[in-house]
N, C-alpha and C positions, 0 to 999 in steps of 0.2 A: 626592491620593487615589492610593492604590496600586492598581491594576486587577491586577496579578499573578493572584490567586487566581481571578479571574474569566476571564481567560484560559486557565486551567490547567483551569479545569472545563469552558470551550467545547471545548479540546482533547479533554478524555476523551470527552464526550459524542460527538463526531465520530467517535472511535477506536471507540465502541461500535456506532455506526452503522453504520461500515464492515463491522464484525464481523458485525453483525446481517445486514447486506446479503450478504456473502460465504458465510454459512450458509445465507441465503435460494435464492440462486445454487445451491449444493451440494446442496441439498434438491430445486430444480426439475430439476438434471441427474439426479440419482437415479432422481426419480420417472419421467423420460423415459427414463431408460435401463432401469427396469423394465418400462415399457410396450411396448418394442421387441420383437419375437420373434426368438429365436435363429435364424440362418441355417440352412436346411434342409441335411444332408448331400447330398454328391455322390452323384448317380443317383437322387434324389428326381423322380417324374414322377405325372402324374394318369394313372390308368385308369378304365376303365369296367367295371362287371359287368353281369350281368343277373338280374333277379328276377322273381316273377312278378308280373305288373300288379295294381295294389291292395293290395301287401305292401311297398312299398317302403319306409316308415316303421318296419314293425316290422323289415325286416331292418339298415336304419340303426341301431335299437336295440340289436339283438342283435349287430351287428358292432364297435359302440362297447363294448360290455359286453365281448366278448371280447378286444379290445385293451387294454382295462385291465386285467383277470383274467390275462389272459397275458403281461403286462408287454412290449407290443408298441409302445408310445408313440413307441418313439425312430426306429421304422421305418415306422408307420402313423400319419398326421398328421390328416388331413381326412377325413371320409365325407359326401358331401352327396348331396340328392335334390333335383335342380333344380326349383325351383316360380318361378311366378310370380301375382302379383294380378291377377284379373279382373274387371269390373263385368259381371254378368248381367242383362238385362232379362226380365223374366217377370211377366206379369198386371200391368202398368203400373208396375211396382216396380223400384229399382236393387237389386240385391244383390251384394255383392264377397265373391267366393271364390277359394279359393289352389288352382291348378291345376298339376298336375304338366308339366312341360315335355315330358318324353320319359319317358312310362309304361312302366315296367320295365327303369328303368336308374338306376344308381347310380352317382355319382364318386367315388373314393378315391384321396387324395393319398398316395404311399407308394415306398417305396424296396423294389423288387423283388427279392426272393430266396425261398429254399425255405421257410422259416419264414414270413415274411409272405403268401406266395401262400397256403401251407396255411391260415393263419389266416383269411383272405378267402374261399378257396373253399370251407371247410368249415362256414363260417357258415349257419346254417339259413335257408333260402329263397333262397340264392344257387345260380343253376343255372349260371354260368361266368363268365369273362372275354370282353370283347370282343377280338378277333384275329385273326390267319390261323392257322388250324391250332389247335395246342393252346400258342401262344406269346401272350400280350397284347401288346396294342399299345398305346402310350403314347399321349394327344392331344397335337396339337402346342399351343406357348405360347398362339397367338392364338384357338386353338378355345377355351382354358379361358377365357380373359379376356373371350371373347365370351358365353359363358355365365354365368359371374359376373357381369356387368355387367347381362345380363337379368335375372339374380335381384334385384339392387340398384335397379333401376328404379323411381322415386319414384311416377309416374303408372301407375295401375293398367290394361291394355288393357280395351276393352271388346268384349265379344260380341255381336254383332246376330243376329239370326235370318233376316234379308234380304239378299239380294245386288243388285247391279246388273241393271237390266232386271225383275225379279221386280216383280208386281203387290201392292201394298198398301192398306189403308186408314188413313185418318187417324181416330185415334180422340180428337183432343182439338184444342180450339182453334176459331176461325171457320171452320175448314173438316172439321170433323167429319164423318165418314160419306161424304167426298168419297172416291174411289178414284183411284188415280194408279198411277206407274210409278216405281221406283227409277231416278234418275239418276247420283248420286253420294254417295261414302258419305265422311264424314270422322271417320276414327276418335278423333283428336287431339282435334277439339271436340265430338264425339259429336251429331255433326248430320248430316243426312240430307235431299239435294234431291230433291223428287218433283215429276216432271212431270204436272200435272193438266188434263184437258180443260175448257177453257170457252168454251161456245160455239163449239165445232169448231175450237179453237186449244189448243195444248198450252202452258200458263204452269207457269214452274218456281217450287217454291215451298219454303223452306227448312224444315226443321222438326227439332225435337228427337228422338231416338232415341224416346223414351217416348210420342212423338207419333204414333206407325205402327205396325201390327203388318201381318203378311202376310194377304194376302186369301185 
């Protein structure tokens, strides 16, 4: 029996598979290239601008609009209001809020020249650049990294209303209504160690933040 046609078909199939795989690789490479941000031009740095406290988000929106409408996206790249998530304990409930890390300040990544300075400085709500005298001072790279990583933190910080040494009252659990003093606060675990007086002796008790309140 002659197997030549079958072998030819196998070779054709292999060739088709190779071509498809090559096309897939080219597509993946193209997609990867599209996702890569173009390098910033020389002279790009991060600066800090002042605004009125409470108006940071409005200033951010105004500045982004001016960058687009005035064609400055090739010199002003990012406008960031540094924020972080925080868990607030109030009336026995947990509530996650977004808190501004530096109230009244906004970060801008830009190439500083007369035109870009004018666009930023004359944005409604901006009161000036941070710097010595009239010259804006750029942030150091390590300062920028620290701020951005703080914003990207997955676990929100827990805000508590009591401090070490303060008197608190236990509001939940087998020791409800007992009074004690805060001995240690573990923000990572959301736990607090309270020293409670039992028969004239201070005994440490570990509790959840929600189980205590300031006396």
